[in-house]
Biopython code that builds the backbone (N, CA, C, O; Angstrom):
import numpy as np
from Bio.PDB.StructureBuilder import StructureBuilder

atoms = [
    (1, "MET", "N", (11.643, -23.682, -73.548)),
    (1, "MET", "CA", (10.944, -22.650, -73.154)),
    (1, "MET", "C", (9.858, -23.389, -71.938)),
    (1, "MET", "O", (9.608, -22.871, -70.850)),
    (2, "LYS", "N", (9.423, -24.430, -72.327)),
    (2, "LYS", "CA", (8.641, -25.253, -71.548)),
    (2, "LYS", "C", (9.157, -25.545, -70.017)),
    (2, "LYS", "O", (8.433, -25.552, -69.021)),
    (3, "ILE", "N", (10.395, -25.756, -70.049)),
    (3, "ILE", "CA", (11.189, -26.218, -69.000)),
    (3, "ILE", "C", (11.303, -24.989, -68.040)),
    (3, "ILE", "O", (11.112, -25.048, -66.826)),
    (4, "LYS", "N", (11.627, -23.907, -68.722)),
    (4, "LYS", "CA", (11.656, -22.672, -67.897)),
    (4, "LYS", "C", (10.235, -22.273, -67.202)),
    (4, "LYS", "O", (10.256, -21.721, -66.102)),
    (5, "ARG", "N", (9.158, -22.523, -67.772)),
    (5, "ARG", "CA", (7.800, -22.287, -67.305)),
    (5, "ARG", "C", (7.589, -23.375, -66.092)),
    (5, "ARG", "O", (7.186, -23.066, -64.971)),
    (6, "LEU", "N", (7.874, -24.469, -66.441)),
    (6, "LEU", "CA", (7.867, -25.427, -65.361)),
    (6, "LEU", "C", (8.601, -25.053, -64.258)),
    (6, "LEU", "O", (8.021, -24.977, -63.175)),
    (7, "LEU", "N", (9.895, -24.781, -64.353)),
    (7, "LEU", "CA", (10.611, -24.323, -63.197)),
    (7, "LEU", "C", (10.114, -23.197, -62.507)),
    (7, "LEU", "O", (10.301, -23.135, -61.292)),
    (8, "MET", "N", (9.462, -22.225, -63.145)),
    (8, "MET", "CA", (8.938, -21.068, -62.607)),
    (8, "MET", "C", (7.763, -21.425, -61.819)),
    (8, "MET", "O", (7.585, -20.922, -60.710)),
    (9, "PHE", "N", (6.900, -22.320, -62.362)),
    (9, "PHE", "CA", (5.796, -22.716, -61.491)),
    (9, "PHE", "C", (6.019, -23.427, -60.591)),
    (9, "PHE", "O", (5.189, -23.412, -59.682)),
    (10, "THR", "N", (7.121, -24.269, -60.471)),
    (10, "THR", "CA", (7.573, -25.121, -59.366)),
    (10, "THR", "C", (8.008, -24.221, -58.098)),
    (10, "THR", "O", (7.660, -24.356, -56.925)),
    (11, "LEU", "N", (8.985, -23.135, -58.752)),
    (11, "LEU", "CA", (9.533, -22.389, -57.617)),
    (11, "LEU", "C", (8.353, -21.470, -56.682)),
    (11, "LEU", "O", (8.322, -21.356, -55.457)),
    (12, "PHE", "N", (7.356, -20.835, -57.766)),
    (12, "PHE", "CA", (6.427, -20.235, -57.273)),
    (12, "PHE", "C", (5.429, -21.203, -56.052)),
    (12, "PHE", "O", (5.066, -20.821, -54.939)),
    (13, "THR", "N", (5.200, -22.367, -56.631)),
    (13, "THR", "CA", (4.493, -23.247, -55.740)),
    (13, "THR", "C", (5.222, -23.646, -54.456)),
    (13, "THR", "O", (4.587, -23.691, -53.402)),
    (14, "LEU", "N", (6.406, -23.910, -54.493)),
    (14, "LEU", "CA", (7.131, -23.903, -53.137)),
    (14, "LEU", "C", (7.243, -22.842, -52.368)),
    (14, "LEU", "O", (7.203, -23.003, -51.148)),
    (15, "ILE", "N", (7.401, -21.580, -52.905)),
    (15, "ILE", "CA", (7.433, -20.445, -52.096)),
    (15, "ILE", "C", (5.991, -20.247, -51.510)),
    (15, "ILE", "O", (5.978, -19.725, -50.395)),
    (16, "PHE", "N", (5.045, -20.495, -51.934)),
    (16, "PHE", "CA", (3.635, -20.336, -51.576)),
    (16, "PHE", "C", (3.345, -21.250, -50.450)),
    (16, "PHE", "O", (2.729, -20.866, -49.456)),
    (17, "PHE", "N", (3.871, -22.697, -50.627)),
    (17, "PHE", "CA", (3.362, -23.351, -49.738)),
    (17, "PHE", "C", (4.667, -23.483, -48.429)),
    (17, "PHE", "O", (4.612, -24.252, -47.469)),
    (18, "ALA", "N", (5.627, -22.644, -48.692)),
    (18, "ALA", "CA", (6.740, -22.688, -47.763)),
    (18, "ALA", "C", (6.366, -21.674, -46.460)),
    (18, "ALA", "O", (6.662, -21.854, -45.279)),
    (19, "CYS", "N", (5.575, -20.489, -47.096)),
    (19, "CYS", "CA", (5.353, -19.511, -46.304)),
    (19, "CYS", "C", (4.448, -19.973, -44.968)),
    (19, "CYS", "O", (3.460, -20.693, -45.116)),
    (20, "SER", "N", (4.852, -19.523, -43.734)),
    (20, "SER", "CA", (3.925, -20.062, -42.634)),
    (20, "SER", "C", (2.790, -19.144, -42.490)),
    (20, "SER", "O", (2.768, -17.959, -42.820)),
    (21, "LYS", "N", (1.905, -19.797, -41.987)),
    (21, "LYS", "CA", (0.623, -18.773, -41.813)),
    (21, "LYS", "C", (0.587, -18.170, -40.520)),
    (21, "LYS", "O", (0.771, -18.856, -39.515)),
    (22, "GLN", "N", (0.389, -17.067, -40.468)),
    (22, "GLN", "CA", (0.488, -16.056, -39.182)),
    (22, "GLN", "C", (-0.900, -15.510, -38.985)),
    (22, "GLN", "O", (-1.453, -14.874, -39.882)),
    (23, "ASP", "N", (-1.482, -15.754, -37.803)),
    (23, "ASP", "CA", (-2.916, -15.448, -37.371)),
    (23, "ASP", "C", (-2.782, -14.603, -36.286)),
    (23, "ASP", "O", (-1.921, -14.882, -35.452)),
    (24, "ILE", "N", (-3.523, -13.552, -36.129)),
    (24, "ILE", "CA", (-3.786, -12.712, -35.118)),
    (24, "ILE", "C", (-4.560, -13.566, -34.074)),
    (24, "ILE", "O", (-5.552, -14.166, -34.488)),
    (25, "VAL", "N", (-4.231, -13.681, -32.826)),
    (25, "VAL", "CA", (-4.799, -14.870, -31.922)),
    (25, "VAL", "C", (-5.924, -14.185, -31.386)),
    (25, "VAL", "O", (-5.902, -13.023, -30.980)),
    (26, "ASN", "N", (-7.142, -15.123, -31.401)),
    (26, "ASN", "CA", (-8.248, -14.571, -30.795)),
    (26, "ASN", "C", (-8.533, -15.566, -29.552)),
    (26, "ASN", "O", (-9.524, -15.316, -28.867)),
    (27, "ASP", "N", (-7.716, -16.693, -29.213)),
    (27, "ASP", "CA", (-7.772, -17.351, -28.063)),
    (27, "ASP", "C", (-7.312, -16.804, -26.786)),
    (27, "ASP", "O", (-6.692, -15.741, -26.755)),
    (28, "THR", "N", (-7.567, -17.436, -25.791)),
    (28, "THR", "CA", (-7.137, -16.948, -24.358)),
    (28, "THR", "C", (-5.766, -16.850, -24.510)),
    (28, "THR", "O", (-5.147, -17.705, -25.144)),
    (29, "VAL", "N", (-5.174, -15.809, -23.948)),
    (29, "VAL", "CA", (-3.699, -15.721, -23.879)),
    (29, "VAL", "C", (-3.355, -15.121, -22.563)),
    (29, "VAL", "O", (-3.848, -14.036, -22.255)),
    (30, "CYS", "N", (-2.574, -15.727, -21.794)),
    (30, "CYS", "CA", (-2.258, -15.255, -20.381)),
    (30, "CYS", "C", (-3.311, -15.090, -19.523)),
    (30, "CYS", "O", (-3.296, -14.189, -18.684)),
    (31, "GLY", "N", (-4.501, -16.089, -19.670)),
    (31, "GLY", "CA", (-5.694, -16.305, -18.859)),
    (31, "GLY", "C", (-6.645, -15.091, -19.460)),
    (31, "GLY", "O", (-7.694, -14.939, -18.833)),
    (32, "VAL", "N", (-6.474, -14.380, -20.362)),
    (32, "VAL", "CA", (-7.493, -13.343, -20.736)),
    (32, "VAL", "C", (-7.834, -13.499, -22.394)),
    (32, "VAL", "O", (-6.998, -13.905, -23.201)),
    (33, "THR", "N", (-9.121, -13.128, -22.723)),
    (33, "THR", "CA", (-9.242, -13.028, -24.236)),
    (33, "THR", "C", (-8.932, -11.433, -24.444)),
    (33, "THR", "O", (-9.165, -10.569, -23.598)),
    (34, "ASN", "N", (-8.381, -11.223, -25.693)),
    (34, "ASN", "CA", (-8.075, -10.136, -26.045)),
    (34, "ASN", "C", (-6.951, -9.294, -25.107)),
    (34, "ASN", "O", (-7.215, -8.190, -24.631)),
    (35, "PRO", "N", (-5.796, -9.906, -24.932)),
    (35, "PRO", "CA", (-4.821, -9.444, -24.235)),
    (35, "PRO", "C", (-4.326, -8.012, -24.139)),
    (35, "PRO", "O", (-3.993, -7.458, -23.091)),
    (36, "VAL", "N", (-4.314, -7.433, -25.448)),
    (36, "VAL", "CA", (-3.996, -6.076, -25.659)),
    (36, "VAL", "C", (-4.816, -5.100, -24.902)),
    (36, "VAL", "O", (-4.325, -4.112, -24.354)),
    (37, "SER", "N", (-6.110, -5.408, -24.885)),
    (37, "SER", "CA", (-6.983, -4.619, -24.075)),
    (37, "SER", "C", (-7.243, -4.930, -22.620)),
    (37, "SER", "O", (-7.681, -4.084, -21.840)),
    (38, "ASN", "N", (-6.925, -6.313, -22.244)),
    (38, "ASN", "CA", (-7.351, -6.818, -20.965)),
    (38, "ASN", "C", (-6.128, -7.029, -19.982)),
    (38, "ASN", "O", (-6.308, -7.313, -18.798)),
    (39, "LEU", "N", (-4.959, -6.885, -20.507)),
    (39, "LEU", "CA", (-3.770, -6.769, -19.641)),
    (39, "LEU", "C", (-3.351, -5.286, -19.505)),
    (39, "LEU", "O", (-2.937, -4.712, -20.512)),
    (40, "PRO", "N", (-3.432, -4.614, -18.304)),
    (40, "PRO", "CA", (-3.203, -3.540, -18.352)),
    (40, "PRO", "C", (-1.740, -3.039, -18.788)),
    (40, "PRO", "O", (-1.573, -2.028, -19.470)),
    (41, "TRP", "N", (-0.808, -3.771, -18.369)),
    (41, "TRP", "CA", (0.499, -3.484, -18.688)),
    (41, "TRP", "C", (0.834, -3.560, -19.997)),
    (41, "TRP", "O", (1.719, -2.833, -20.449)),
    (42, "LEU", "N", (0.006, -4.666, -20.947)),
    (42, "LEU", "CA", (0.153, -4.733, -22.250)),
    (42, "LEU", "C", (-0.392, -3.586, -23.068)),
    (42, "LEU", "O", (0.052, -3.174, -24.140)),
    (43, "ASN", "N", (-1.558, -3.083, -22.299)),
    (43, "ASN", "CA", (-2.263, -2.091, -23.101)),
    (43, "ASN", "C", (-1.455, -0.734, -23.429)),
    (43, "ASN", "O", (-1.404, -0.121, -24.495)),
    (44, "LYS", "N", (-0.737, -0.402, -21.987)),
    (44, "LYS", "CA", (0.174, 0.668, -22.043)),
    (44, "LYS", "C", (1.412, 0.641, -22.860)),
    (44, "LYS", "O", (1.949, 1.649, -23.319)),
    (45, "PHE", "N", (1.892, -0.746, -23.033)),
    (45, "PHE", "CA", (3.271, -0.963, -23.539)),
    (45, "PHE", "C", (2.774, -0.864, -25.126)),
    (45, "PHE", "O", (3.555, -0.228, -25.834)),
    (46, "THR", "N", (1.645, -1.372, -25.764)),
    (46, "THR", "CA", (1.394, -1.211, -26.977)),
    (46, "THR", "C", (1.138, 0.243, -27.380)),
    (46, "THR", "O", (1.594, 0.707, -28.425)),
    (47, "GLU", "N", (0.362, 0.977, -26.485)),
    (47, "GLU", "CA", (0.074, 2.436, -26.900)),
    (47, "GLU", "C", (1.451, 3.259, -26.926)),
    (47, "GLU", "O", (1.561, 4.222, -27.684)),
    (48, "LYS", "N", (2.440, 2.885, -26.132)),
    (48, "LYS", "CA", (3.844, 3.511, -26.248)),
    (48, "LYS", "C", (4.586, 3.186, -27.622)),
    (48, "LYS", "O", (5.372, 3.901, -28.245)),
    (49, "MET", "N", (4.114, 1.900, -27.922)),
    (49, "MET", "CA", (4.961, 1.529, -29.165)),
    (49, "MET", "C", (4.112, 2.259, -30.330)),
    (49, "MET", "O", (4.792, 2.689, -31.261)),
    (50, "GLN", "N", (2.852, 2.435, -30.393)),
    (50, "GLN", "CA", (2.264, 3.095, -31.431)),
    (50, "GLN", "C", (2.546, 4.262, -31.400)),
    (50, "GLN", "O", (2.531, 4.751, -32.530)),
    (51, "LYS", "N", (2.890, 5.191, -30.351)),
    (51, "LYS", "CA", (3.364, 6.619, -30.317)),
    (51, "LYS", "C", (4.868, 6.776, -30.596)),
    (51, "LYS", "O", (5.430, 7.855, -30.782)),
    (52, "GLY", "N", (5.374, 5.720, -30.600)),
    (52, "GLY", "CA", (7.049, 5.847, -30.917)),
    (52, "GLY", "C", (8.035, 5.925, -29.820)),
    (52, "GLY", "O", (9.258, 6.030, -29.909)),
    (53, "ASP", "N", (7.225, 5.850, -28.682)),
    (53, "ASP", "CA", (8.203, 6.066, -27.337)),
    (53, "ASP", "C", (9.201, 5.099, -27.340)),
    (53, "ASP", "O", (10.190, 5.329, -26.645)),
    (54, "TYR", "N", (9.150, 4.074, -27.970)),
    (54, "TYR", "CA", (10.226, 3.135, -28.078)),
    (54, "TYR", "C", (11.223, 2.972, -29.182)),
    (54, "TYR", "O", (11.981, 2.023, -29.383)),
    (55, "GLY", "N", (11.037, 4.358, -30.030)),
    (55, "GLY", "CA", (11.566, 4.425, -31.401)),
    (55, "GLY", "C", (10.668, 4.003, -32.557)),
    (55, "GLY", "O", (9.467, 3.795, -32.390)),
    (56, "ASP", "N", (11.249, 3.889, -33.672)),
    (56, "ASP", "CA", (10.355, 3.404, -34.757)),
    (56, "ASP", "C", (10.006, 1.827, -34.845)),
    (56, "ASP", "O", (10.808, 0.954, -35.176)),
    (57, "CYS", "N", (8.653, 1.634, -34.485)),
    (57, "CYS", "CA", (8.162, 0.596, -34.266)),
    (57, "CYS", "C", (7.121, 0.254, -35.158)),
    (57, "CYS", "O", (6.177, -0.433, -34.767)),
    (58, "SER", "N", (7.223, 0.766, -36.602)),
    (58, "SER", "CA", (6.382, 0.583, -37.738)),
    (58, "SER", "C", (6.346, -0.851, -37.960)),
    (58, "SER", "O", (5.316, -1.353, -38.411)),
    (59, "ARG", "N", (7.342, -1.550, -37.696)),
    (59, "ARG", "CA", (7.486, -2.955, -38.250)),
    (59, "ARG", "C", (7.514, -4.045, -37.001)),
    (59, "ARG", "O", (7.720, -5.253, -37.119)),
    (60, "CYS", "N", (7.254, -3.313, -35.768)),
    (60, "CYS", "CA", (7.079, -4.300, -34.613)),
    (60, "CYS", "C", (5.946, -5.182, -34.640)),
    (60, "CYS", "O", (4.827, -4.893, -35.066)),
    (61, "VAL", "N", (6.391, -6.499, -34.055)),
    (61, "VAL", "CA", (5.358, -7.503, -34.186)),
    (61, "VAL", "C", (5.406, -8.311, -32.841)),
    (61, "VAL", "O", (6.538, -8.640, -32.486)),
    (62, "MET", "N", (4.330, -8.694, -32.015)),
    (62, "MET", "CA", (4.174, -9.305, -30.954)),
    (62, "MET", "C", (3.592, -10.590, -31.242)),
    (62, "MET", "O", (2.528, -10.714, -31.848)),
    (63, "TYR", "N", (4.345, -11.628, -30.775)),
    (63, "TYR", "CA", (3.933, -12.988, -31.033)),
    (63, "TYR", "C", (3.573, -13.777, -29.640)),
    (63, "TYR", "O", (4.182, -13.483, -28.611)),
    (64, "LEU", "N", (2.676, -14.674, -29.647)),
    (64, "LEU", "CA", (2.573, -15.565, -28.407)),
    (64, "LEU", "C", (3.349, -16.772, -28.775)),
    (64, "LEU", "O", (3.190, -17.349, -29.851)),
    (65, "GLU", "N", (4.260, -17.177, -27.791)),
    (65, "GLU", "CA", (5.049, -18.287, -27.814)),
    (65, "GLU", "C", (4.789, -19.187, -26.544)),
    (65, "GLU", "O", (4.249, -18.684, -25.559)),
    (66, "LYS", "N", (5.133, -20.396, -26.556)),
    (66, "LYS", "CA", (5.102, -21.086, -25.424)),
    (66, "LYS", "C", (6.518, -21.285, -24.867)),
    (66, "LYS", "O", (7.386, -21.433, -25.726)),
    (67, "TYR", "N", (6.906, -21.316, -23.587)),
    (67, "TYR", "CA", (8.088, -21.515, -23.001)),
    (67, "TYR", "C", (7.828, -22.401, -21.567)),
    (67, "TYR", "O", (7.120, -21.894, -20.697)),
    (68, "ASN", "N", (8.249, -23.336, -21.423)),
    (68, "ASN", "CA", (8.125, -24.343, -20.394)),
    (68, "ASN", "C", (6.592, -24.249, -19.941)),
    (68, "ASN", "O", (6.208, -24.006, -18.797)),
    (69, "SER", "N", (5.818, -24.481, -21.028)),
    (69, "SER", "CA", (4.317, -24.650, -20.862)),
    (69, "SER", "C", (3.477, -23.252, -20.301)),
    (69, "SER", "O", (2.327, -23.248, -19.862)),
    (70, "ARG", "N", (4.204, -22.315, -20.418)),
    (70, "ARG", "CA", (3.962, -21.152, -20.037)),
    (70, "ARG", "C", (3.621, -19.968, -21.425)),
    (70, "ARG", "O", (4.406, -19.945, -22.373)),
    (71, "ASP", "N", (2.584, -19.183, -21.403)),
    (71, "ASP", "CA", (2.392, -18.021, -22.455)),
    (71, "ASP", "C", (3.504, -17.021, -22.175)),
    (71, "ASP", "O", (3.648, -16.467, -21.085)),
    (72, "ILE", "N", (4.348, -16.815, -23.334)),
    (72, "ILE", "CA", (5.237, -15.840, -23.231)),
    (72, "ILE", "C", (5.044, -15.063, -24.457)),
    (72, "ILE", "O", (4.856, -15.585, -25.556)),
    (73, "LEU", "N", (5.102, -13.644, -24.213)),
    (73, "LEU", "CA", (4.986, -12.782, -25.186)),
    (73, "LEU", "C", (6.359, -12.308, -25.796)),
    (73, "LEU", "O", (7.219, -11.883, -25.023)),
    (74, "VAL", "N", (6.590, -12.360, -27.093)),
    (74, "VAL", "CA", (7.824, -11.697, -27.714)),
    (74, "VAL", "C", (7.360, -10.597, -28.669)),
    (74, "VAL", "O", (6.447, -10.713, -29.487)),
    (75, "VAL", "N", (8.179, -9.420, -28.436)),
    (75, "VAL", "CA", (8.138, -8.377, -29.410)),
    (75, "VAL", "C", (9.264, -8.118, -30.105)),
    (75, "VAL", "O", (10.304, -7.814, -29.521)),
    (76, "GLU", "N", (9.175, -8.216, -31.499)),
    (76, "GLU", "CA", (10.500, -7.989, -32.384)),
    (76, "GLU", "C", (10.290, -6.744, -32.929)),
    (76, "GLU", "O", (9.153, -6.416, -33.268)),
    (77, "ASN", "N", (11.379, -5.890, -33.080)),
    (77, "ASN", "CA", (11.457, -4.653, -33.566)),
    (77, "ASN", "C", (11.521, -4.828, -35.090)),
    (77, "ASN", "O", (10.931, -4.053, -35.842)),
    (78, "PHE", "N", (12.273, -5.896, -35.540)),
    (78, "PHE", "CA", (12.379, -6.281, -36.906)),
    (78, "PHE", "C", (12.012, -7.748, -36.917)),
    (78, "PHE", "O", (12.613, -8.673, -36.372)),
    (79, "PRO", "N", (10.804, -7.784, -37.713)),
    (79, "PRO", "CA", (10.391, -9.257, -37.755)),
    (79, "PRO", "C", (11.125, -10.491, -38.433)),
    (79, "PRO", "O", (10.840, -11.676, -38.260)),
    (80, "ASP", "N", (12.018, -10.028, -39.151)),
    (80, "ASP", "CA", (13.308, -11.093, -39.727)),
    (80, "ASP", "C", (14.178, -11.622, -38.671)),
    (80, "ASP", "O", (14.736, -12.703, -38.864)),
    (81, "ASN", "N", (14.320, -11.106, -37.790)),
    (81, "ASN", "CA", (15.157, -11.637, -36.669)),
    (81, "ASN", "C", (14.792, -11.034, -35.336)),
    (81, "ASN", "O", (13.997, -10.099, -35.235)),
    (82, "CYS", "N", (15.424, -11.625, -34.281)),
    (82, "CYS", "CA", (15.198, -11.246, -33.014)),
    (82, "CYS", "C", (16.431, -10.605, -32.240)),
    (82, "CYS", "O", (16.566, -10.720, -31.022)),
    (83, "VAL", "N", (17.217, -9.996, -32.971)),
    (83, "VAL", "CA", (18.431, -9.135, -32.367)),
    (83, "VAL", "C", (17.882, -8.023, -31.410)),
    (83, "VAL", "O", (18.517, -7.846, -30.370)),
    (84, "LEU", "N", (16.857, -7.312, -31.626)),
    (84, "LEU", "CA", (16.344, -6.354, -30.853)),
    (84, "LEU", "C", (14.832, -6.804, -30.239)),
    (84, "LEU", "O", (13.831, -6.120, -30.451)),
    (85, "CYS", "N", (14.815, -7.840, -29.582)),
    (85, "CYS", "CA", (13.543, -8.158, -29.212)),
    (85, "CYS", "C", (13.328, -8.240, -27.639)),
    (85, "CYS", "O", (14.334, -8.157, -26.935)),
    (86, "GLU", "N", (12.199, -8.383, -27.095)),
    (86, "GLU", "CA", (11.708, -8.238, -25.795)),
    (86, "GLU", "C", (11.026, -9.568, -25.757)),
    (86, "GLU", "O", (10.348, -9.996, -26.692)),
    (87, "VAL", "N", (11.261, -10.272, -24.505)),
    (87, "VAL", "CA", (10.620, -11.406, -24.053)),
    (87, "VAL", "C", (10.072, -11.308, -22.622)),
    (87, "VAL", "O", (10.756, -11.192, -21.605)),
    (88, "ARG", "N", (8.696, -11.377, -22.698)),
    (88, "ARG", "CA", (7.943, -10.977, -21.522)),
    (88, "ARG", "C", (7.143, -12.106, -21.102)),
    (88, "ARG", "O", (6.689, -12.934, -21.892)),
    (89, "GLU", "N", (6.948, -12.134, -19.652)),
    (89, "GLU", "CA", (5.971, -12.926, -18.894)),
    (89, "GLU", "C", (4.623, -12.416, -19.187)),
    (89, "GLU", "O", (4.521, -11.469, -19.967)),
    (90, "CYS", "N", (3.474, -12.987, -18.596)),
    (90, "CYS", "CA", (2.391, -12.534, -18.816)),
    (90, "CYS", "C", (2.036, -11.426, -17.688)),
    (90, "CYS", "O", (0.948, -10.853, -17.744)),
    (91, "ASP", "N", (2.881, -11.160, -16.758)),
    (91, "ASP", "CA", (2.660, -10.009, -15.880)),
    (91, "ASP", "C", (3.393, -8.914, -16.468)),
    (91, "ASP", "O", (3.126, -7.821, -15.967)),
    (92, "GLY", "N", (4.163, -8.915, -17.306)),
    (92, "GLY", "CA", (4.778, -8.025, -17.913)),
    (92, "GLY", "C", (6.416, -7.958, -17.728)),
    (92, "GLY", "O", (7.105, -7.277, -18.488)),
    (93, "THR", "N", (6.990, -8.752, -16.615)),
    (93, "THR", "CA", (8.256, -8.812, -16.373)),
    (93, "THR", "C", (9.090, -9.742, -17.530)),
    (93, "THR", "O", (8.585, -10.658, -18.178)),
    (94, "TYR", "N", (10.344, -9.321, -17.611)),
    (94, "TYR", "CA", (11.061, -9.962, -18.421)),
    (94, "TYR", "C", (11.277, -11.550, -18.196)),
    (94, "TYR", "O", (11.435, -11.979, -17.054)),
    (95, "VAL", "N", (11.278, -12.331, -19.220)),
    (95, "VAL", "CA", (11.755, -13.768, -18.827)),
    (95, "VAL", "C", (13.049, -13.874, -18.384)),
    (95, "VAL", "O", (13.956, -13.210, -18.885)),
    (96, "LYS", "N", (13.206, -14.634, -17.510)),
    (96, "LYS", "CA", (14.824, -14.849, -17.169)),
    (96, "LYS", "C", (15.121, -16.215, -17.544)),
    (96, "LYS", "O", (14.519, -17.166, -17.045)),
    (97, "PHE", "N", (16.019, -16.333, -18.398)),
    (97, "PHE", "CA", (16.860, -17.493, -18.697)),
    (97, "PHE", "C", (18.155, -17.794, -17.973)),
    (97, "PHE", "O", (19.032, -16.979, -17.683)),
    (98, "LYS", "N", (18.135, -19.141, -17.720)),
    (98, "LYS", "CA", (19.286, -19.423, -16.777)),
    (98, "LYS", "C", (20.889, -18.881, -17.292)),
    (98, "LYS", "O", (21.827, -18.498, -16.594)),
    (99, "ASP", "N", (20.794, -19.005, -18.667)),
    (99, "ASP", "CA", (22.183, -18.728, -19.070)),
    (99, "ASP", "C", (21.960, -18.364, -20.920)),
    (99, "ASP", "O", (20.890, -18.560, -21.497)),
    (100, "PHE", "N", (23.018, -17.901, -21.496)),
    (100, "PHE", "CA", (23.012, -17.535, -22.876)),
    (100, "PHE", "C", (22.566, -18.648, -23.873)),
    (100, "PHE", "O", (21.924, -18.437, -24.902)),
    (101, "GLU", "N", (23.036, -19.977, -23.383)),
    (101, "GLU", "CA", (22.613, -21.045, -24.388)),
    (101, "GLU", "C", (20.880, -21.168, -24.270)),
    (101, "GLU", "O", (20.225, -21.381, -25.289)),
    (102, "GLU", "N", (20.332, -21.038, -23.156)),
    (102, "GLU", "CA", (18.983, -21.354, -23.139)),
    (102, "GLU", "C", (18.347, -20.159, -23.750)),
    (102, "GLU", "O", (17.266, -20.305, -24.319)),
    (103, "ASN", "N", (18.876, -19.063, -23.692)),
    (103, "ASN", "CA", (18.124, -17.691, -24.473)),
    (103, "ASN", "C", (18.134, -17.993, -25.871)),
    (103, "ASN", "O", (17.138, -17.868, -26.584)),
    (104, "GLN", "N", (19.425, -18.450, -26.330)),
    (104, "GLN", "CA", (19.668, -18.691, -27.732)),
    (104, "GLN", "C", (18.680, -19.853, -28.430)),
    (104, "GLN", "O", (18.232, -19.786, -29.575)),
    (105, "ASN", "N", (18.449, -20.930, -27.475)),
    (105, "ASN", "CA", (17.814, -21.928, -27.979)),
    (105, "ASN", "C", (16.279, -21.461, -27.856)),
    (105, "ASN", "O", (15.500, -22.011, -28.634)),
    (106, "PHE", "N", (15.825, -20.625, -27.074)),
    (106, "PHE", "CA", (14.474, -20.243, -27.036)),
    (106, "PHE", "C", (14.393, -19.403, -28.573)),
    (106, "PHE", "O", (13.650, -19.719, -29.503)),
    (107, "ILE", "N", (15.266, -18.375, -28.555)),
    (107, "ILE", "CA", (15.168, -17.562, -29.933)),
    (107, "ILE", "C", (15.131, -18.373, -31.287)),
    (107, "ILE", "O", (14.441, -18.068, -32.260)),
    (108, "ASN", "N", (15.999, -19.473, -31.194)),
    (108, "ASN", "CA", (16.296, -20.128, -32.389)),
    (108, "ASN", "C", (14.877, -20.933, -32.697)),
    (108, "ASN", "O", (14.604, -21.309, -33.837)),
    (109, "ASN", "N", (14.096, -21.133, -31.680)),
    (109, "ASN", "CA", (12.949, -22.131, -31.754)),
    (109, "ASN", "C", (11.605, -21.305, -31.765)),
    (109, "ASN", "O", (10.555, -21.901, -31.529)),
    (110, "LEU", "N", (11.603, -19.906, -32.039)),
    (110, "LEU", "CA", (10.373, -19.201, -32.254)),
    (110, "LEU", "C", (9.740, -19.663, -33.265)),
    (110, "LEU", "O", (10.340, -19.968, -34.296)),
    (111, "ARG", "N", (8.279, -19.801, -33.116)),
    (111, "ARG", "CA", (7.478, -20.213, -33.990)),
    (111, "ARG", "C", (6.811, -19.004, -34.890)),
    (111, "ARG", "O", (6.512, -19.113, -36.079)),
    (112, "LYS", "N", (6.696, -18.211, -34.339)),
    (112, "LYS", "CA", (6.071, -16.719, -34.901)),
    (112, "LYS", "C", (4.827, -16.922, -35.756)),
    (112, "LYS", "O", (4.623, -16.307, -36.803)),
    (113, "ASP", "N", (3.827, -18.039, -35.110)),
    (113, "ASP", "CA", (2.798, -18.207, -35.964)),
    (113, "ASP", "C", (1.427, -17.617, -35.222)),
    (113, "ASP", "O", (0.311, -17.895, -35.661)),
    (114, "LYS", "N", (1.614, -16.833, -34.133)),
    (114, "LYS", "CA", (0.382, -16.351, -33.306)),
    (114, "LYS", "C", (0.701, -15.058, -32.972)),
    (114, "LYS", "O", (1.463, -14.755, -32.053)),
    (115, "ILE", "N", (0.030, -14.148, -33.833)),
    (115, "ILE", "CA", (0.486, -12.543, -33.585)),
    (115, "ILE", "C", (-0.505, -12.237, -32.624)),
    (115, "ILE", "O", (-1.643, -12.702, -32.688)),
    (116, "ILE", "N", (-0.079, -11.404, -31.656)),
    (116, "ILE", "CA", (-0.803, -10.524, -30.661)),
    (116, "ILE", "C", (-1.182, -9.261, -30.990)),
    (116, "ILE", "O", (-2.280, -8.770, -30.728)),
    (117, "TRP", "N", (-0.131, -8.637, -31.659)),
    (117, "TRP", "CA", (-0.161, -7.048, -31.907)),
    (117, "TRP", "C", (0.775, -6.931, -32.957)),
    (117, "TRP", "O", (1.837, -7.536, -33.106)),
    (118, "LYS", "N", (0.182, -5.978, -33.746)),
    (118, "LYS", "CA", (1.143, -5.680, -35.118)),
    (118, "LYS", "C", (0.922, -4.233, -35.514)),
    (118, "LYS", "O", (1.509, -3.763, -36.488)),
]
sb = StructureBuilder()
sb.init_structure("model")
sb.init_model(0)
sb.init_chain("A")
sb.init_seg("    ")
for serial, (resi, resn, name, xyz) in enumerate(atoms, 1):
    if name == "N":
        sb.init_residue(resn, " ", resi, " ")
    sb.init_atom(name, np.array(xyz, "f"), 0.0, 1.0, " ", f" {name:<3s}", serial, name[0])
structure = sb.get_structure()
C-alpha cells in the first residue's frame, strides 16, 4: 500500500512540474504594448474570432513566438496541435516559409509559453 501511495505521489509531482507555465504577455510585442488593442488588424481579427466569424473559436489561443529574431503570432484553433493554425507577421500578413520542411520545423518547435489572446 505504501508503494502505491509513493508511486501516486511521484506521478502527481512529475505531472505538476512537467506542465509548462503559460503567461499572458504584458511585454512589448511587435513594437507595442497590449498588441490586441494597439495593432488595428489584430484588434479586428480577435473581435471576429470572438464573434465566431471564423467558426468555433472557443478554444482558440494566440501565442507569441520568435522566428528568425522576429515576433510572430500563432493562432491555434485547437491548443493541442497546429493542424489548423495561422502564423502571422506583426503586420497581419501570413509568414512565408521557404518550404514544407521549414514550416514543419517551425511548428515542431513552438514553445507556446507566451499567450497574447485567449
